[in-house]
N, C-alpha and C positions, 0 to 999 in steps of 0.2 A: 202266836207263840207256837201253836201246834203245827202250823204250816211251816214255820222256820225249822222245826225239829224234822219234819218230813223231808224238807230240802236237804238238810245236813245228812240225814240218814241216806238219802238217795245219792248224794255226791260220794259218800263214803263207800257205798256199794259199787258205784261205777269205778272208783279207784281200785277197790279190792279185785273186781272182775278183770280190770285191765291188767293188773300185776299177775293174777293167776293165768289169765289168757296168754299173756306174753311168755310166761314160763312154760306153759303147755306147748306153745307154738315153737319155742326154742328147742324143747325136748323132742318134739316131732321132727324137726329139722335135723337134730343130731342123730336120730335113728337112721337117716339116710346115709350116714357116713361110716366108713370102715373105721374100726378102732384097733389100735395096736400101740405097743410101747416103742415103736420106731421113731427116733427123733428126726425132725426136719430142720436143717441148718440153712439160714439165709445169709449169704456173704455179700457184702458191698463195701467198697472203699468209702471212708468218711468223707473224703474230698468231694465225692459226688452223691453224698448221702442226703443231707437236708431232711433227715428223719423219715425218708420215704420207705425204707425197709421196715422201720417200726410201724408205719402206717399199714403196710401190707400184712404184717403179722397180726396187728389188732383187728383188721378187717376179717382175716381168717378166723380169729377167736370170736368175733361178733357173730359169725355165721354158725357158731356152735360146734365147730370142728374140734376145738381144744379149750381147756380152761387154764392152760399154763404157757406163759412165755418167759424165757430167760434170755438175758442179754450178756454177751461177751464183749468186752471192750479191750482192744489191743492197744496197750500203752508202751511207754519206753522200755527198750530192751525186749520187746515181744512178750511182755508179761501180760497175762490175762486177768482182767478184773471182772468178776461175775456179779451181776445184779439180778434180783428177782428170785422167787421161790422155785426150787426144782426138787423133784422127787423121781426116784428110779422107776416107780410104777405109775407114772402120769400117762394118761392116754393122749396119743398124738401130740407130744410135746414139741414146741417150736423154740429154737435157739437163734436169735438174731446176732450177727457178728459184724462189728464195725471197727475200723481202724484207719488211721491217717493214710497208710498205704500198706495193704496187706501183702505179705511175702510168703514164699514157699515155707519158710521156717514157722511163721505165725500160723499158717493153715495147718501144718503138722501139729503144732501145740494144741490147736483147737480140736483137732480130731481125737487126740489122746485124751484131752480133757472130757470131751463128750463121752468117750468110752468109759472113763473112770467114774463119771456121774451116773450114767444110765446103764452101765453094765451090759452093753450090746455092741456087736460088730456091724449091725445093720443100721443104715441111715438113708435119709433122703437129702438131696442138695438142691438149693435154688441159687443160681448165680446171676447177679445183676450187673449188666454192662461189661466193662473191661475186666472185672475181677475173674471172669471165666478163663481168661488166658493164664492168669496166675495159678488158678486151680488146675488147669491142665498141665501146667509146668510141674506142679506138685505130683499129679498122677504119673507123669512121665518118669519121675525120678524114683518112684516106689520100686524097691527090689522085689517084693513079694506082696501078695494080697492080704493085708492086715484087716481090712474092712470089707463089708459087702454093700455096695452102693445099689440100693433098691430102685431109686428113681432119681433122675438128673433133669433139671429144668434150667434152661438158659433163656435170658431175656435180653434182647438187643446186643447180642454177641458179635464181635468183629473177628472172625476167624481166619480169613484169607489175607489180612493185613495188606490190602491193596485198595487205594482210593480211586483207582482209574475206573470211570463209569462204564468202560467197555468190557470190564471183567465178566466173564460168563462161567457157568458151571454146567457139567453134563448131567445126565439123569441120575448118576450115582452121587452127585454132589461135589465131584472133583472139579476144582477151578482150572481154568485154562493157564493160569500163571501160578507157579508154586513159590511162594516166598520163603525166605530162610526160616522164619518162625513156623510157618505152616509145615514145612519139611520136618522140623523137629517134632511137631505134634502128630506126624504120621505114625509114630511109634504107638499111639493110642489104638491104632487099628487091630493090634494083637495084645492089648492090655487086658489081663484077666480080671482086673478090678472092675472092668465094664461088662464082664460076662453076665448076660441075662438082665442087664440094666434096661429099664424103660426111660426113653428120653423124649422130652417135650421141648421144642425149639420155637420161642415166641419172638416175633419181630413186628415192627410197624412199617406200613407202606403209605407214604404221603402222595401217592399217585405218580411218583417219579422212581419207583422201585428202590426207594431208600427210606429211612425214618428221619431224614434230614441231616444225619451224621454218618450212619453206617449203611452201606449198600446191602440190599436184600441178598444179593448173590454171595456176599461175604458171610452173612449170617447163615445162609443155606449150606455153605461149605462145611458146616459142622457134620452134616450126614456122612460124608466121605470118611471123616475121622473116626466116628464111633459105630457106624452101622454094622461092620463085620461081627462085632461081639455082642451088640445090644439086642434085646428080645423085641423091643418096640421102638420105632422112631416116628414121631409125630411132629409136623410143622403147623404153626398157627400164625397166619398173617393178619394183623389188626389194621383196619382202615378207619377213616373218619376221625371223629373227635378224640383227642388224647392218643393219637397214634405216633406222635413225635417221639424221638429217642428217649428223653428224660421225662415225658409225660406218660409213657406206657404203664408205669407202675401205678398211675392214678386211674387207669382204664378199668371199668367194672368188668368188662368181658375178660380181661387179662386175669383179674382176680378170680372170676368164676371158672375159667379154664384150668387154672392151677388147682383149685379146690376139687374140681371134678376128676382131674387126672390123678391126684394123689389119694383122695379119700372117698370119692363117691361109690356107693354101693350100687353096682350094676346088676 
């Protein structure tokens, strides 16, 4: 009987130490991150979603970066349905946005909603796949700088709009062929909303200079669009497992690269 009690006590102590140890470890990890009230908005079309942006947000949360994730769903007539708990004084809040097809109008509504909730003009943006082009269309149409974009992260973006594998870019990121849409986005080169913005451009390479869908040259064409105004431009090419277009968001290196770029105390 006495031995049984000792076993039970031992098991209980192990459980307690595990819980306390986990909490301490999480707290230590959190100390390595920069804390601010600046919200980070993750945009992705629902058509290509599959819950992947939710997975990214949760992975970031599990690393101890934030304790708060809020979800904006774009429904009929571009109305926004807000789910989750949000507070204006939450550290490193994350807003994940999904819609059947995001438009310039819906993005504009999201930005205004974020401003009304968090009472800030500063924000970070993560753009997944093709939604980057819609967001850039939104930036081009802005008449004045209503917001301060601190950090911009693009994942698997297709900016040159050219599927020709002979597409090349020069050292500045300028493609040898300028498509109609790319020409429109050239207005970003002098867009004050990108003034002093830090940019991270992530792409996958399956050993053929593409991620299986988007050419690396097309992704790298982002540099020519934003570099004149931005303070930092960084490219990260992912190879190996989960470097394919829609698998990138599952890649642990992508996750860690995002966290380090936005929140790591250096």
